[in-house]
Z-matrix of the N, CA and C atoms (Angstrom, degrees):
N
C 1 1.451
C 2 1.522 1 108.12
N 3 1.335 2 115.59 1 136.15
C 4 1.456 3 121.24 2 177.64
C 5 1.523 4 109.12 3 -105.09
N 6 1.317 5 114.95 4 140.63
C 7 1.458 6 121.60 5 179.37
C 8 1.515 7 108.42 6 -102.04
N 9 1.345 8 115.89 7 117.74
C 10 1.449 9 121.68 8 -170.55
C 11 1.522 10 114.17 9 -101.19
N 12 1.315 11 118.41 10 -35.04
C 13 1.455 12 121.75 11 -168.09
C 14 1.519 13 110.54 12 -132.25
N 15 1.327 14 115.10 13 152.68
C 16 1.464 15 121.14 14 175.12
C 17 1.522 16 108.86 15 -129.95
N 18 1.327 17 115.14 16 148.50
C 19 1.466 18 121.16 17 176.71
C 20 1.520 19 109.90 18 -140.64
N 21 1.336 20 114.88 19 144.65
C 22 1.460 21 121.65 20 170.87
C 23 1.523 22 108.95 21 -82.94
N 24 1.312 23 117.29 22 143.95
C 25 1.461 24 121.60 23 168.43
C 26 1.526 25 105.73 24 -87.78
N 27 1.329 26 115.78 25 119.61
C 28 1.466 27 121.61 26 -175.90
C 29 1.527 28 110.15 27 -112.22
N 30 1.324 29 117.36 28 166.00
C 31 1.474 30 120.33 29 -175.68
C 32 1.527 31 114.50 30 -53.29
N 33 1.323 32 118.29 31 -40.37
C 34 1.468 33 119.68 32 -178.12
C 35 1.539 34 112.95 33 -73.81
N 36 1.346 35 118.21 34 -4.47
C 37 1.466 36 122.41 35 177.55
C 38 1.527 37 112.70 36 -91.13
N 39 1.333 38 117.88 37 -2.66
C 40 1.464 39 121.80 38 -171.71
C 41 1.524 40 113.19 39 -89.71
N 42 1.337 41 114.99 40 153.88
C 43 1.459 42 121.25 41 173.29
C 44 1.533 43 109.00 42 -93.74
N 45 1.324 44 117.36 43 -170.79
C 46 1.461 45 121.59 44 -177.46
C 47 1.527 46 112.92 45 -68.89
N 48 1.316 47 117.86 46 -14.73
C 49 1.467 48 122.40 47 177.90
C 50 1.530 49 112.03 48 -96.05
N 51 1.337 50 116.20 49 11.32
C 52 1.464 51 122.38 50 -178.69
C 53 1.522 52 113.33 51 59.65
N 54 1.317 53 115.33 52 33.94
C 55 1.464 54 122.90 53 173.67
C 56 1.528 55 106.90 54 -120.56
N 57 1.326 56 116.22 55 162.31
C 58 1.464 57 120.01 56 178.64
C 59 1.524 58 109.81 57 -58.46
N 60 1.317 59 116.71 58 127.14
C 61 1.459 60 123.19 59 178.18
C 62 1.531 61 108.90 60 -66.09
N 63 1.325 62 116.63 61 127.14
C 64 1.459 63 121.44 62 -177.47
C 65 1.511 64 113.02 63 -57.78
N 66 1.331 65 117.62 64 -37.96
C 67 1.462 66 121.18 65 178.91
C 68 1.517 67 112.50 66 -63.70
N 69 1.328 68 116.59 67 -35.36
C 70 1.466 69 120.63 68 176.92
C 71 1.523 70 110.41 69 -66.32
N 72 1.328 71 115.60 70 -44.24
C 73 1.464 72 119.47 71 179.31
C 74 1.527 73 110.99 72 -62.85
N 75 1.322 74 117.35 73 -41.36
C 76 1.469 75 120.36 74 178.61
C 77 1.532 76 111.30 75 -65.20
N 78 1.317 77 116.96 76 -35.91
C 79 1.463 78 120.27 77 176.33
C 80 1.530 79 110.46 78 -63.63
N 81 1.336 80 116.92 79 -43.35
C 82 1.459 81 120.49 80 177.64
C 83 1.527 82 111.05 81 -62.27
N 84 1.331 83 115.93 82 -43.01
C 85 1.469 84 120.23 83 179.88
C 86 1.518 85 110.55 84 -61.43
N 87 1.333 86 116.95 85 -45.73
C 88 1.462 87 120.75 86 -179.58
C 89 1.525 88 110.43 87 -60.38
N 90 1.310 89 117.30 88 -42.98
C 91 1.466 90 120.88 89 179.82
C 92 1.530 91 111.47 90 -65.95
N 93 1.323 92 116.86 91 -49.22
C 94 1.473 93 120.55 92 -179.10
C 95 1.526 94 111.17 93 -62.48
N 96 1.324 95 116.34 94 -44.27
C 97 1.465 96 120.40 95 -179.36
C 98 1.526 97 111.13 96 -66.51
N 99 1.322 98 117.73 97 -36.28
C 100 1.471 99 120.75 98 178.63
C 101 1.532 100 111.07 99 -66.26
N 102 1.319 101 117.03 100 -41.37
C 103 1.473 102 120.20 101 177.10
C 104 1.533 103 109.56 102 -62.53
N 105 1.323 104 115.45 103 -46.62
C 106 1.466 105 120.42 104 179.43
C 107 1.535 106 110.70 105 -60.28
N 108 1.331 107 117.07 106 -48.39
C 109 1.467 108 121.07 107 -178.92
C 110 1.522 109 111.33 108 -62.95
N 111 1.320 110 117.14 109 -42.50
C 112 1.460 111 120.89 110 179.34
C 113 1.525 112 111.01 111 -59.75
N 114 1.323 113 116.25 112 -41.55
C 115 1.472 114 120.32 113 178.48
C 116 1.522 115 111.38 114 -68.47
N 117 1.324 116 116.90 115 -41.48
C 118 1.461 117 120.26 116 179.15
C 119 1.524 118 111.00 117 -65.52
N 120 1.329 119 116.54 118 -39.68
C 121 1.463 120 121.32 119 -178.39
C 122 1.528 121 111.78 120 -80.51
N 123 1.341 122 116.50 121 -15.19
C 124 1.453 123 121.70 122 -174.33
C 125 1.529 124 110.38 123 54.09
N 126 1.346 125 113.87 124 46.96
C 127 1.459 126 120.85 125 -176.60
C 128 1.527 127 107.96 126 -145.76
N 129 1.335 128 117.05 127 131.42
C 130 1.468 129 120.65 128 -174.90
C 131 1.525 130 114.86 129 -85.81
N 132 1.304 131 117.86 130 -26.11
C 133 1.476 132 120.01 131 -176.71
C 134 1.524 133 109.40 132 -100.93
N 135 1.317 134 115.46 133 96.06
C 136 1.461 135 120.21 134 177.53
C 137 1.522 136 109.00 135 -131.88
N 138 1.320 137 115.16 136 158.88
C 139 1.468 138 121.41 137 174.91
C 140 1.522 139 109.08 138 -133.54
N 141 1.320 140 114.72 139 152.91
C 142 1.458 141 120.53 140 173.13
C 143 1.524 142 107.27 141 -79.14
N 144 1.322 143 116.23 142 121.48
C 145 1.467 144 120.55 143 179.88
C 146 1.521 145 111.75 144 -96.73
N 147 1.341 146 116.91 145 -35.70
C 148 1.459 147 119.13 146 -170.09
C 149 1.520 148 110.18 147 -156.09
N 150 1.322 149 115.48 148 141.93
C 151 1.469 150 122.43 149 168.36
C 152 1.515 151 106.71 150 -127.59
N 153 1.330 152 116.00 151 130.63
C 154 1.462 153 120.36 152 178.72
C 155 1.524 154 109.31 153 -72.81
N 156 1.318 155 114.87 154 -176.58
C 157 1.461 156 117.98 155 177.46
C 158 1.519 157 109.37 156 -56.15
N 159 1.299 158 113.84 157 149.08
C 160 1.458 159 122.05 158 -175.79
C 161 1.517 160 107.16 159 -112.22
N 162 1.319 161 116.59 160 132.75
C 163 1.449 162 120.83 161 -176.64
C 164 1.520 163 110.02 162 -120.81
N 165 1.342 164 115.98 163 100.10
C 166 1.462 165 120.98 164 175.67
C 167 1.522 166 107.74 165 -75.89
N 168 1.318 167 117.26 166 121.67
C 169 1.465 168 122.28 167 -176.77
C 170 1.530 169 112.22 168 -98.32
N 171 1.339 170 116.73 169 -45.79
C 172 1.466 171 122.71 170 -177.09
C 173 1.517 172 109.61 171 -139.45
N 174 1.333 173 117.38 172 152.30
C 175 1.462 174 119.11 173 174.85
C 176 1.525 175 111.30 174 -78.53
N 177 1.310 176 115.06 175 163.35
C 178 1.459 177 121.93 176 171.74
C 179 1.523 178 106.79 177 -124.20
N 180 1.318 179 115.70 178 146.71
C 181 1.460 180 121.76 179 -175.20
C 182 1.519 181 110.40 180 -122.73
N 183 1.308 182 114.81 181 169.17
C 184 1.458 183 120.43 182 178.40
C 185 1.526 184 109.75 183 -54.56
N 186 1.328 185 115.64 184 134.61
C 187 1.458 186 121.63 185 179.18
C 188 1.518 187 114.60 186 91.16
N 189 1.338 188 117.49 187 -16.06
C 190 1.466 189 119.62 188 177.70
C 191 1.528 190 109.60 189 -65.40
N 192 1.315 191 115.65 190 145.98
C 193 1.461 192 121.55 191 172.31
C 194 1.521 193 106.66 192 -106.54
N 195 1.325 194 116.01 193 125.18
C 196 1.460 195 121.66 194 -178.96
C 197 1.523 196 109.46 195 -108.89
N 198 1.333 197 115.60 196 142.07
C 199 1.467 198 122.33 197 176.62
C 200 1.523 199 108.70 198 -110.92
N 201 1.337 200 116.47 199 140.18
C 202 1.461 201 123.11 200 -178.15
C 203 1.520 202 109.44 201 -109.05
N 204 1.330 203 115.82 202 116.25
C 205 1.453 204 121.85 203 178.50
C 206 1.511 205 110.22 204 -105.60
N 207 1.327 206 115.62 205 137.95
C 208 1.463 207 121.24 206 -178.20
C 209 1.521 208 110.13 207 -138.98
N 210 1.335 209 114.79 208 148.52
C 211 1.459 210 120.50 209 172.84
C 212 1.522 211 109.11 210 -153.72
N 213 1.322 212 115.31 211 154.55
C 214 1.469 213 121.36 212 177.45
C 215 1.521 214 108.50 213 -79.00
N 216 1.334 215 115.67 214 132.77
C 217 1.460 216 122.02 215 177.54
C 218 1.525 217 110.28 216 -101.14
N 219 1.331 218 115.96 217 -39.18
C 220 1.465 219 119.84 218 -175.36
C 221 1.527 220 110.47 219 -154.85
N 222 1.335 221 114.85 220 138.79
C 223 1.460 222 122.04 221 175.37
C 224 1.523 223 108.69 222 -101.23
N 225 1.318 224 117.04 223 131.25
C 226 1.459 225 121.92 224 173.07
C 227 1.522 226 108.86 225 -118.41
N 228 1.323 227 116.65 226 177.13
C 229 1.470 228 119.85 227 179.92
C 230 1.522 229 111.85 228 -73.02
N 231 1.330 230 116.54 229 -37.11
C 232 1.459 231 120.94 230 179.00
C 233 1.526 232 111.88 231 -119.29
N 234 1.331 233 116.65 232 -1.30
C 235 1.462 234 120.12 233 -174.85
C 236 1.525 235 111.99 234 -133.83
N 237 1.304 236 114.23 235 165.06
C 238 1.461 237 122.70 236 175.76
C 239 1.521 238 106.88 237 -140.21
N 240 1.323 239 116.43 238 134.19
C 241 1.461 240 121.19 239 178.21
C 242 1.515 241 108.68 240 -111.21
N 243 1.325 242 115.38 241 129.18
C 244 1.456 243 121.93 242 179.69
C 245 1.519 244 110.16 243 -117.56
N 246 1.312 245 114.82 244 167.00
C 247 1.461 246 123.17 245 172.98
C 248 1.522 247 106.19 246 -125.84
N 249 1.332 248 116.71 247 145.35
C 250 1.461 249 120.49 248 -177.95
C 251 1.524 250 110.65 249 -133.87
N 252 1.318 251 115.14 250 139.93
C 253 1.454 252 122.45 251 169.34
C 254 1.519 253 107.13 252 -129.73
N 255 1.323 254 114.77 253 140.17
C 256 1.459 255 120.52 254 172.88
C 257 1.513 256 105.95 255 -118.12
N 258 1.326 257 115.84 256 132.41
C 259 1.459 258 119.60 257 -177.56
C 260 1.528 259 110.31 258 -134.88
N 261 1.333 260 114.92 259 160.26
C 262 1.458 261 120.83 260 172.26
C 263 1.528 262 108.13 261 -69.91
N 264 1.323 263 116.88 262 132.22
C 265 1.464 264 120.24 263 -177.99
C 266 1.527 265 111.88 264 -61.46
N 267 1.324 266 117.78 265 -46.18
C 268 1.466 267 120.69 266 -175.39
C 269 1.521 268 112.90 267 -70.61
N 270 1.324 269 117.38 268 -52.00
C 271 1.465 270 120.67 269 -172.93
C 272 1.529 271 113.10 270 -88.00
N 273 1.324 272 117.14 271 -17.23
C 274 1.474 273 123.69 272 -175.44
C 275 1.535 274 112.23 273 66.52
N 276 1.333 275 117.46 274 11.34
C 277 1.465 276 120.88 275 177.76
C 278 1.528 277 109.46 276 -74.34
N 279 1.329 278 115.44 277 139.06
C 280 1.461 279 121.65 278 -177.60
C 281 1.528 280 110.57 279 -74.73
N 282 1.332 281 115.94 280 129.72
C 283 1.465 282 122.91 281 176.20
C 284 1.522 283 109.82 282 -90.08
N 285 1.335 284 116.69 283 -42.79
C 286 1.466 285 121.64 284 -176.64
C 287 1.525 286 109.14 285 -153.94
N 288 1.337 287 115.08 286 148.67
C 289 1.466 288 121.99 287 172.70
C 290 1.529 289 108.23 288 -127.25
N 291 1.317 290 114.85 289 137.44
C 292 1.460 291 121.65 290 170.61
C 293 1.525 292 105.17 291 -126.98
N 294 1.319 293 116.24 292 111.11
C 295 1.472 294 121.01 293 -172.59
C 296 1.523 295 113.96 294 -72.29
N 297 1.333 296 118.03 295 -31.25
C 298 1.468 297 119.93 296 -176.99
C 299 1.525 298 110.05 297 -144.62
N 300 1.333 299 114.35 298 121.93
C 301 1.461 300 121.48 299 170.81
C 302 1.518 301 105.47 300 -126.76
N 303 1.327 302 116.29 301 118.64
C 304 1.467 303 121.43 302 -175.78
C 305 1.525 304 109.78 303 -103.83
N 306 1.322 305 115.05 304 129.41
C 307 1.458 306 122.46 305 175.94
C 308 1.523 307 108.89 306 -116.34
N 309 1.332 308 116.18 307 144.18
C 310 1.460 309 122.24 308 -179.94
C 311 1.520 310 108.91 309 -121.95
N 312 1.337 311 115.69 310 133.29
C 313 1.467 312 122.09 311 175.26
C 314 1.523 313 108.71 312 -78.79
N 315 1.337 314 115.94 313 137.57
C 316 1.462 315 121.21 314 -178.86
C 317 1.518 316 111.29 315 -119.74
N 318 1.349 317 114.87 316 151.22
C 319 1.458 318 119.85 317 172.25
C 320 1.529 319 108.63 318 -89.18
N 321 1.332 320 116.80 319 -173.40
C 322 1.465 321 121.06 320 -178.05
C 323 1.530 322 113.01 321 -67.71
N 324 1.319 323 117.85 322 -13.62
C 325 1.470 324 122.54 323 177.11
C 326 1.530 325 112.16 324 -102.39
N 327 1.312 326 116.11 325 15.44
C 328 1.475 327 122.85 326 179.70
C 329 1.522 328 113.44 327 61.69
N 330 1.322 329 116.34 328 34.35
C 331 1.464 330 121.92 329 174.91
C 332 1.523 331 108.86 330 -109.45
N 333 1.336 332 118.03 331 147.67
C 334 1.471 333 119.82 332 177.24
C 335 1.532 334 110.89 333 -56.16
N 336 1.321 335 114.93 334 140.39
C 337 1.458 336 120.88 335 -177.30
C 338 1.528 337 108.77 336 -137.39
N 339 1.335 338 116.51 337 147.94
C 340 1.457 339 120.80 338 173.67
C 341 1.526 340 108.10 339 -63.66
N 342 1.307 341 116.78 340 136.77
C 343 1.465 342 118.52 341 -179.01
C 344 1.514 343 113.44 342 -109.15
N 345 1.339 344 119.32 343 -12.36
C 346 1.453 345 122.49 344 168.75
C 347 1.510 346 118.48 345 84.16
N 348 1.321 347 119.73 346 -9.58
C 349 1.463 348 121.31 347 179.37
C 350 1.530 349 108.04 348 -85.76
N 351 1.320 350 117.82 349 141.05
C 352 1.465 351 119.75 350 -177.75
C 353 1.524 352 114.42 351 -124.82
N 354 1.327 353 117.39 352 -4.77
C 355 1.458 354 119.18 353 178.38
C 356 1.528 355 109.35 354 -152.62
N 357 1.318 356 114.96 355 163.95
C 358 1.462 357 120.77 356 -177.14
C 359 1.520 358 111.38 357 -64.85
N 360 1.338 359 114.70 358 144.55
C 361 1.452 360 119.71 359 175.17
C 362 1.519 361 108.97 360 -89.22
N 363 1.300 362 115.22 361 158.34
C 364 1.459 363 122.95 362 176.16
C 365 1.528 364 109.10 363 -65.22
N 366 1.322 365 117.93 364 146.57
C 367 1.461 366 121.24 365 -178.45
C 368 1.527 367 111.86 366 -61.60
N 369 1.324 368 118.98 367 -32.34
C 370 1.460 369 120.17 368 178.26
C 371 1.526 370 110.70 369 -67.87
N 372 1.347 371 116.65 370 -33.11
C 373 1.459 372 120.82 371 175.08
C 374 1.515 373 109.88 372 -64.42
N 375 1.318 374 116.67 373 -41.97
C 376 1.458 375 121.71 374 179.40
C 377 1.517 376 110.07 375 -58.72
N 378 1.310 377 117.41 376 -47.23
C 379 1.455 378 121.32 377 -177.51
C 380 1.523 379 110.11 378 -64.22
N 381 1.313 380 117.66 379 -40.90
C 382 1.463 381 121.47 380 178.40
C 383 1.518 382 110.48 381 -61.62
N 384 1.317 383 117.59 382 -44.22
C 385 1.450 384 120.98 383 -179.14
C 386 1.515 385 112.11 384 -65.27
N 387 1.314 386 118.06 385 -40.15
C 388 1.453 387 120.76 386 -179.00
C 389 1.518 388 110.71 387 -67.35
N 390 1.326 389 116.95 388 -38.98
C 391 1.458 390 121.13 389 -176.27
C 392 1.513 391 112.92 390 -72.58
N 393 1.317 392 119.39 391 -24.46
C 394 1.462 393 120.25 392 -175.39
C 395 1.504 394 113.23 393 -85.30
């Protein structure tokens, strides 16, 4: 698994227990995974179809730096399944695991469409695509 992105946990990200709000973390995961999937699929119109059970392992607190790791689990004709782990940058301890996040490529009428990619792209390709 490659870790692509890092984020600070800031005060407005906290819940009433002064820990990272789970909904905020899931929003970050969905965004990071969608960018990754879009680059892997080489397709701009995708949607999140499914997230498997979510397993929160450790809390995160204000000031923590979190790293987002992603990898392709399965290639489909119109979909791509990824796996995500978020960990503390310093300790490398896992904060959360999501075993399956499925994205579907859509056409201009919001119908599933073949996207044509059959294997993972190089991480440098991913960065180039995101920046452009």
